[in-house]
C-alpha positions as CSV (number, residue, x, y, z in Angstrom):
1,M,-29.7,86.7,-41.0
2,L,-27.5,83.5,-41.0
3,R,-26.3,83.7,-44.5
4,T,-25.1,87.2,-43.9
5,L,-23.2,85.9,-40.9
6,C,-21.5,83.5,-43.0
7,F,-20.7,86.1,-45.7
8,L,-19.4,88.3,-42.7
9,L,-17.1,85.7,-41.4
10,I,-15.6,85.0,-45.0
11,A,-14.9,88.5,-45.4
12,V,-13.2,89.0,-41.8
13,G,-11.1,86.2,-42.9
14,L,-9.9,87.5,-46.3
15,L,-9.4,91.0,-44.7
16,D,-7.5,89.6,-42.0
17,V,-5.1,87.8,-44.6
18,A,-5.1,90.6,-46.8
19,I,-4.2,93.2,-43.8
20,A,-1.2,90.9,-42.9
21,Q,0.4,91.1,-46.3
22,K,1.5,94.8,-45.4
23,P,5.0,94.8,-44.0
24,A,5.7,95.9,-40.6
25,T,6.9,99.1,-40.0
26,S,8.5,99.1,-36.6
27,R,10.2,95.8,-37.2
28,S,11.2,95.4,-40.7
29,V,13.7,92.7,-41.7
30,G,16.0,95.2,-42.4
31,E,16.3,96.4,-38.8
32,T,16.6,93.3,-37.1
33,P,19.8,92.6,-35.3
34,F,20.8,89.4,-37.0
35,A,21.3,88.7,-40.4
36,F,18.3,86.7,-42.4
37,A,18.9,84.8,-45.5
38,V,16.4,83.4,-47.6
39,E,17.2,79.9,-48.7
40,P,16.2,78.8,-52.0
41,E,13.6,76.2,-52.7
42,P,15.1,72.7,-53.3
43,F,14.0,70.9,-56.3
44,S,12.2,68.2,-54.3
45,T,11.4,68.5,-50.5
46,G,9.5,65.3,-50.3
47,W,6.0,63.8,-50.6
48,Q,3.1,62.9,-48.5
49,I,0.5,60.1,-48.7
50,V,-3.0,60.7,-47.1
51,L,-5.6,57.9,-46.3
52,D,-9.1,58.9,-44.8
53,N,-11.7,56.5,-44.0
54,D,-14.8,56.4,-41.9
55,A,-13.8,52.7,-41.1
56,L,-11.0,53.9,-39.3
57,V,-13.8,55.1,-36.6
58,S,-16.2,52.3,-36.9
59,H,-16.3,49.3,-38.9
60,S,-19.8,49.1,-39.0
61,R,-20.4,52.6,-40.7
62,D,-20.1,53.6,-44.4
63,R,-21.7,57.0,-44.9
64,D,-21.0,60.7,-45.2
65,Y,-17.6,61.5,-46.0
66,T,-16.6,57.8,-46.4
67,G,-12.9,58.0,-47.7
68,G,-10.4,60.1,-49.3
69,F,-7.1,59.5,-50.9
70,A,-4.3,62.1,-51.9
71,V,-0.6,62.2,-52.9
72,A,1.5,65.5,-52.4
73,L,4.7,66.3,-53.9
74,G,6.8,69.4,-52.6
75,G,9.6,71.4,-54.1
76,S,10.1,74.0,-57.0
77,R,9.6,70.8,-59.4
78,V,5.9,71.2,-59.1
79,A,5.7,74.6,-60.4
80,N,6.7,73.6,-63.7
81,Y,4.8,70.3,-64.3
82,R,2.6,70.3,-67.4
83,V,-0.6,69.8,-65.1
84,S,0.6,72.2,-62.6
85,L,-1.8,75.0,-61.8
86,D,1.0,77.2,-60.3
87,P,1.1,79.8,-62.9
88,A,-2.6,80.4,-62.7
89,L,-2.2,80.6,-58.9
90,T,0.8,83.1,-59.4
91,W,-1.6,85.3,-61.6
92,I,-4.3,85.3,-59.4
93,N,-2.2,86.2,-56.1
94,K,-0.7,89.3,-58.2
95,K,-4.0,90.3,-59.3
96,L,-5.1,90.6,-55.9
97,H,-1.8,92.0,-54.5
98,L,-1.5,89.1,-52.1
99,D,2.2,88.7,-52.4
100,D,2.6,92.2,-51.0
101,G,4.9,92.3,-47.9
102,W,6.2,88.7,-48.4
103,Q,9.2,89.3,-50.5
104,R,11.8,88.3,-48.3
105,V,10.6,85.0,-46.9
106,S,10.8,81.6,-47.6
107,R,8.6,80.2,-50.4
108,D,7.5,76.6,-50.8
109,H,5.3,75.1,-53.7
110,L,3.0,72.0,-53.0
111,M,0.9,70.0,-55.6
112,Q,-1.7,67.5,-54.5
113,I,-3.8,64.9,-56.6
114,G,-6.4,63.5,-54.8
115,L,-10.2,61.9,-54.5
116,T,-12.9,62.4,-52.1
117,L,-15.9,60.3,-51.9
118,F,-19.4,60.7,-50.1
119,T,-22.2,58.4,-49.6
120,P,-25.4,58.2,-47.9
121,E,-26.2,55.4,-45.2
122,I,-27.3,52.3,-47.4
123,D,-29.9,49.9,-46.0
124,S,-29.6,46.5,-47.6
125,V,-33.4,46.3,-48.3
126,N,-34.5,49.8,-49.1
127,G,-31.2,51.4,-50.3
128,P,-30.4,55.1,-49.5
129,A,-33.2,57.3,-48.0
130,F,-34.4,60.2,-49.9
131,D,-33.7,62.5,-46.9
132,D,-30.1,61.5,-46.6
133,R,-27.1,63.2,-48.5
134,P,-26.8,62.3,-52.1
135,F,-23.7,60.1,-53.5
136,A,-20.9,62.7,-54.4
137,N,-17.3,62.4,-55.4
138,L,-14.5,64.9,-56.2
139,L,-11.3,64.0,-58.5
140,F,-8.9,67.1,-58.1
141,V,-5.6,68.4,-58.6
142,E,-4.5,71.5,-56.7
143,N,-1.3,73.7,-56.2
144,S,-0.3,75.6,-53.3
145,Q,2.0,78.5,-52.5
146,Y,3.4,78.6,-49.0
147,M,5.1,81.6,-47.6
148,I,7.0,81.4,-44.3
149,D,8.1,84.4,-42.4
150,E,10.2,82.8,-39.6
151,I,11.1,86.2,-38.1
152,F,7.4,87.3,-37.3
153,E,6.3,83.7,-37.1
154,R,3.7,83.8,-39.5
155,T,2.8,82.3,-42.9
156,F,0.7,82.6,-45.8
157,Q,-0.9,79.9,-47.9
158,S,-2.8,80.2,-51.1
159,T,-4.3,77.4,-52.9
160,L,-5.9,76.9,-56.4
161,T,-7.9,73.6,-56.9
162,V,-9.5,72.2,-60.3
163,G,-11.7,69.1,-60.1
164,I,-14.3,67.0,-61.6
165,L,-17.5,66.4,-59.6
166,G,-19.4,63.0,-60.2
167,S,-16.7,61.3,-62.2
168,N,-17.0,57.8,-63.3
169,A,-13.7,57.4,-61.6
170,G,-15.4,58.3,-58.4
171,E,-18.0,55.7,-58.9
172,A,-15.4,52.8,-59.6
173,A,-13.7,53.9,-56.4
174,Q,-16.8,53.7,-54.5
175,D,-17.8,50.3,-55.9
176,A,-13.9,49.0,-55.2
177,V,-13.3,50.6,-52.0
178,H,-16.5,50.2,-50.3
179,G,-18.4,47.5,-52.1
180,L,-21.3,49.4,-53.2
181,G,-21.7,47.1,-56.3
182,R,-23.1,44.6,-53.7
183,L,-25.8,46.6,-52.6
184,P,-29.1,47.9,-54.0
185,G,-27.5,51.3,-54.2
186,K,-25.7,50.8,-57.4
187,G,-28.5,52.2,-59.6
188,D,-28.7,55.3,-57.4
189,Y,-25.5,56.9,-58.7
190,G,-27.9,58.8,-60.9
191,R,-28.6,60.6,-57.6
192,Q,-25.1,61.7,-57.2
193,I,-23.9,65.3,-57.5
194,S,-23.3,66.1,-61.1
195,D,-23.8,62.4,-62.2
196,G,-21.2,62.0,-65.4
197,G,-18.9,64.7,-64.5
198,E,-18.8,68.4,-64.2
199,L,-15.8,70.9,-63.9
200,T,-15.4,72.9,-60.7
201,A,-12.7,75.0,-59.1
202,R,-11.8,76.7,-55.7
203,Y,-9.5,79.4,-54.6
204,A,-8.5,79.6,-51.0
205,V,-6.2,81.8,-49.0
206,S,-5.3,81.3,-45.3
207,R,-3.0,83.0,-42.6
208,Q,-1.5,81.4,-39.3
209,S,0.6,82.6,-36.5
210,L,2.4,81.2,-33.6
211,L,0.7,82.5,-30.3
212,L,2.7,80.6,-27.8
213,S,5.6,78.3,-27.5
214,S,7.3,76.9,-24.2
215,F,8.9,74.0,-22.5
216,T,7.3,72.2,-19.8
217,R,9.0,70.9,-16.6
218,L,9.3,67.4,-18.4
219,G,11.5,68.8,-21.3
220,N,8.7,68.6,-23.8
221,T,7.3,71.5,-25.9
222,F,3.8,73.2,-26.1
223,E,2.8,75.3,-29.2
224,L,-0.6,77.1,-29.7
225,K,-1.2,78.7,-33.0
226,Y,-4.1,80.2,-35.0
227,R,-5.3,80.0,-38.5
228,V,-7.9,82.2,-40.6
229,G,-8.7,81.6,-44.0
230,G,-11.1,82.1,-46.8
231,D,-12.3,79.8,-49.5
232,I,-14.4,80.7,-52.7
233,G,-15.7,77.9,-55.4
234,Y,-17.4,74.7,-55.0
235,I,-16.9,75.1,-51.1
236,T,-17.4,78.7,-50.3
237,E,-16.7,79.6,-46.4
238,G,-14.6,81.5,-43.9
239,S,-13.0,79.5,-41.2
240,A,-11.2,80.2,-37.8
241,T,-8.8,77.3,-36.1
242,L,-7.1,77.2,-33.0
243,A,-4.6,74.3,-32.6
244,F,-2.0,73.2,-30.3
245,R,0.7,70.3,-30.1
246,W,2.5,69.0,-26.9
247,G,5.2,66.4,-26.7
248,R,8.7,65.9,-28.1
249,V,9.0,68.7,-30.8
250,A,12.0,69.1,-32.9
251,S,10.1,70.5,-36.1
252,P,9.2,73.9,-37.1
253,W,5.6,75.1,-35.6
254,W,4.2,75.4,-39.2
255,S,5.2,71.9,-40.3
256,Y,1.9,70.2,-38.7
257,A,-1.5,71.2,-40.3
258,P,-4.3,70.0,-38.6
259,T,-6.9,72.0,-40.6
260,R,-9.0,70.3,-43.2
261,S,-9.2,71.2,-46.9
262,N,-11.6,69.0,-49.2
263,Y,-12.1,67.3,-46.1
264,L,-8.6,66.0,-46.5
265,P,-5.6,67.4,-44.3
266,Q,-4.4,70.7,-45.7
267,A,-1.0,69.9,-47.1
268,V,2.2,71.9,-45.6
269,P,5.5,71.9,-46.9
270,N,8.1,69.3,-45.6
271,S,10.5,70.9,-43.5
272,R,13.9,71.5,-45.0
273,H,15.4,72.7,-41.9
274,D,17.4,70.5,-39.5
275,F,15.7,68.9,-36.9
276,R,17.1,69.8,-33.3
277,G,16.7,67.8,-30.1
278,F,15.7,64.4,-29.6
279,G,17.5,62.9,-32.3
280,G,15.4,64.9,-34.8
281,R,12.5,62.5,-34.1
282,D,9.0,64.2,-33.3
283,F,6.6,62.4,-31.0
284,Y,3.7,64.6,-30.0
285,L,0.0,65.0,-29.6
286,W,-1.9,67.5,-31.3
287,S,-5.7,69.0,-31.5
288,A,-7.5,71.4,-33.2
289,I,-10.8,73.3,-33.0
290,T,-12.3,74.9,-36.2
291,L,-15.3,77.2,-36.6
292,R,-16.5,77.1,-40.3
293,A,-19.1,79.6,-41.7
294,R,-19.9,77.9,-44.9
295,A,-22.0,79.8,-47.3
296,Y,-22.1,77.2,-50.3
297,N,-21.2,73.4,-50.5
298,A,-21.4,72.1,-54.0
299,L,-21.1,68.4,-52.6
300,L,-24.7,68.8,-51.1
301,Q,-26.2,71.7,-53.0
302,G,-25.0,70.7,-56.5
303,Q,-23.4,73.1,-58.9
304,F,-24.7,74.2,-62.5
305,R,-25.5,70.8,-64.0
306,D,-29.0,69.4,-62.8
307,S,-28.8,66.5,-59.9
308,E,-31.6,64.6,-59.0
309,L,-31.0,65.1,-55.1
310,T,-29.7,68.2,-53.7
311,F,-30.2,70.5,-50.6
312,S,-31.1,74.1,-50.6
313,G,-29.3,76.5,-48.5
314,G,-32.2,76.7,-46.1
315,E,-31.9,72.9,-45.4
316,L,-28.3,73.2,-44.1
317,N,-26.5,74.5,-41.2
318,H,-24.1,77.2,-42.3
319,I,-22.3,77.5,-38.9
320,L,-20.2,74.1,-38.4
321,G,-17.9,73.2,-35.6
322,E,-14.8,70.8,-36.0
323,L,-12.9,68.9,-33.7
324,S,-9.6,66.9,-34.6
325,V,-7.2,65.1,-32.4
326,G,-4.1,62.9,-33.2
327,V,-0.8,61.8,-32.6
328,N,2.4,62.2,-34.9
329,R,5.8,60.1,-34.6
330,R,8.9,60.8,-36.6
331,F,10.9,57.7,-37.5
332,G,14.3,57.2,-39.1
333,N,15.0,58.4,-42.7
334,A,12.9,61.6,-42.0
335,V,9.5,59.8,-42.3
336,D,6.4,61.1,-40.3
337,V,3.4,59.1,-39.4
338,S,0.5,60.7,-38.1
339,F,-3.1,59.3,-37.2
340,A,-6.0,61.4,-36.6
341,L,-9.7,61.2,-35.7
342,H,-12.1,63.9,-37.0
343,F,-15.3,65.0,-35.7
344,Q,-17.8,67.6,-37.5
345,T,-21.2,68.9,-36.6
346,N,-24.2,68.1,-38.9
347,E,-24.4,70.0,-42.0
348,I,-27.9,68.8,-43.0
349,K,-30.6,70.2,-40.7
350,Y,-33.4,67.6,-40.8
351,G,-34.0,63.9,-41.8
352,T,-31.8,61.0,-42.0
353,G,-28.7,62.9,-42.9
354,A,-28.6,65.4,-39.9
355,R,-26.0,63.7,-38.0
356,T,-22.4,64.3,-36.9
357,V,-19.7,63.6,-39.3
358,R,-16.9,61.1,-38.0
359,W,-13.9,59.8,-39.9
360,G,-10.1,58.7,-39.3
361,G,-7.0,59.7,-41.2
362,L,-3.4,58.3,-41.7
363,T,-1.0,60.6,-43.1
364,I,2.8,59.5,-44.2
365,R,5.1,62.1,-45.0
366,K,8.9,61.7,-46.2
367,S,11.1,64.8,-46.2
368,F,14.2,65.3,-48.3
């Protein structure tokens, strides 16, 4: 029953995205009372650096989603890189007809390279418990296409990710960043998911729309938006997010992305529009609540390659809740700095690993 509910939510998310591709019949772009010119995408729109670590929440903890690092680049340039997945992503979208109804909108391209790390809680004497999560790491590259319809206040994003589970690079990072080499857990890397490396992939689509935008008495702005999406691959799930931000807002509503992907923040394009008001310097609080129906997670259940420690679907919770809160500040030279705290309900049902996951994140973004 629970697994059926997971797949139903995934189907609803994908169906909502697919329906949204059809152009509106009563308010087509050609019927709007003002001219709308689609700007060509610049060669480079900027870059982003993301740093996640559970130490930002508590210095005494080193477990679960213990850290992540990613670099994202934006602009038309990323579609032509040798390692770019954009041609494959374009082919998939066309085969699924997901571009239908989005012909006259702004289009942005993103490319992200990163590493995510997962670890059990390690006792200095006994090492990790066998009912805790396994070691896992994912080294990945991903390309996204982001379509922005400013007339109807909606966006559509598609992402293709290719990565390696259990790579030696992940082991080295776990030793260097978290000092696991000083603990008895070093030999337990054989317990990690797909130890030695295994190729994996994920395809994801999402749609978001602005629900409310208003000014408060203090001259601040309040915005409320929602997002629905579906993923298939090493993480297979459907999700729905309700997010808001409040404060001095000069950037477009779609330019902040509290939703998580690969546990890291979901990358969004750097705004190429002029910032208005407050000298173009954002300073706002934001929060997001996400409900996930997760059918499969290779980082816990393993993939095709044998892994010494994995969890079956029956040992995992498939309905997950997630809360994120953060603050964003834009400084001079179009540099944004965002700090956030994230909380996720426990995915493992029983044993040592049955605990809430907490971590912090720092994002630095430069727009051109």
